[in-house]
Residue, then its C-alpha position, 0 to 999 in steps of 0.5 A: m146465574n140462576r140454578g136453571k141455567l146451571g143445571a142446563m149446563l151440567c146436563a149438557t156436559f153430562g150428555l157430552a160425556i155419555g156420548f163420548v163414552f158410547i159413540d161407536s163403542g159397540l158396547d165393548m166392555d172389555y176394551v173400548i169403554p174402559q179405555r174411554l172411561f180412563k180418558l174421560a177421567a183425565i178430561v174431567l181432571g184436566g178441565i178442572c185444573v185448567a179452569t181453576t188455575s186460569i180463574i184464580f190466576q186472573t183474580i190475583v193479577g187482576n187481568r182477564i187476558l193472562t194465564p199461568a203459562i205466562m209465569g213459565y210453569e209449562a215451560v218448566y215442564l217442557l224443559w224437564q222433559v227435553m233435558l231428560l231425553f237429552i241426558f238419558g234418551t227415551q230410556g230415561l222416561l221408561w226408567l223413571g216411570l209415569t208415577a215418578q214423572f208425575f211427582i217430579c213435575i209437581f215438585l219442580m213446579l212447586f220449587y219454581s214457584w217457591a223460587l219466584h216468591q223468595s227471589l223476586l216477590s220480596r224484592t219487588h215490594k210485593d208488586i205482582f206486575q213486576l213478578l209477571l214481567f219476570g215470569l214472562v222473561l223467564t218463560m222466554v228464556l226457558g223456551t229458548v233453552t228448550q229449543f236449543i236442546q231440541l237441536k241436540i237430541s236424535p230424531g226419535e227423541f225429538s218425536v217423543f218430545q213433540g208428543l209430550s208438548y201437545a195436549s192429548f188424552n191418548r197417553v193417559q195411564p190409569q196408575i197416575l189418575m188416582y194420584a192426580l185425583i187425590a191431589v186435585v181434591v186436596v187443592l180444591w178443598r183448600v180453595r173452597n175454604t178460601l172462596p171469600i178471600l178470592d172474592v175480596m182479592n178480586l176487588g184489587r190489592e189495595q181494596a183487599m188489604s184495606l178489608g184486612v186480607d193479607h194479600h202477600h200471603y194469599v198470593k203466595l198460597y194461590l201461586a203454589l196451588i196453581a203450580v200443583l194444578v198446572a203440574i197435574s194437568t200438564s202431566l196428564i194431558g200436556p200444555t194447553a196454551f190459550m185455553g185458560v183465557f177462553i174458559a175464564n172469560i166464558a165463565y164470567f159471561f155465563a155467571k154474570n158476576y165475579q163470585h168464585k163459587f159460580t165462576l169456578v164451577i161454570g169454568c170447570m164445566v166449560a173446560i170439560a165440555i171443550f175437551l170432550i167436543a175436541q176429543i169427539l171431533v178428533e176421533h169421529v170426524f177427523n179420524y185422528k188426522t189432527t190433535v186435540s191441541i190443534l183444535i183447542n189452540l185454533v179456537c182459543g187462539i182466535y178468541f184470545l186475539v179478538l179479546v186483545v183487539r176489543a180490549r185495546g179498542m176500549t182504551 
């Protein structure tokens, strides 16, 4: 991809950001614009997290129609939230506070990722596909347990849980944005230092190992980094379901190659642009009568179905 197209995409994303901040704002610097700037920060961080996790995950598993959701990371987040409501009620959320919730989510997903590595990856002879199968089964089990607990909580607590289970930028709080920013910068720095490794791993497990890459080590590393970024994105905006598939494949289309220094940058811009468009539609077209999650899942879900049908038609 040439620099002209990359610059055009950057300008388009920047234009959407400016429009999001100032459309119908009345230049209210006391409340409206500061609140939108907080939402914009969450949109940027969330978009970076979703795009980075999806592209890296597809690289290590060698499949373009999978996202980290298949490993159960978001299911762990939802199970934690519903258990907290079931045991402590809505007061449990207030008691812990947003900062504690943020760090607990990161710890839970890291622990979940570590447990998968220790108990499954070593026993499946380092076969990533068997790990994906276990992840899919665990996702279904965790989802079933979450649904069962939902039946035991009160209607008010159920309403709170429903709000947490959809992607939204309206619940973003400034106090966790700084922690999220620091964590994202650290993870991206680590990813940047291993971009050549990702490019080699994109060739496949056998080819990467023949070129001297410790495939097992880097799979563990990248799954841990993915767990951190998924925890950040779900804590900030909630689960995003099929969005990662859409973003990654659009990034591949525009990049015209599989070098991660291009696909990751383009994917982040695409994700941010999608979030901005969805939020603008929710606020200024639908007047909050729908949600960002519904719009994103509708578009990305349809794209996912088309992608699966096309993939089957080519086999």
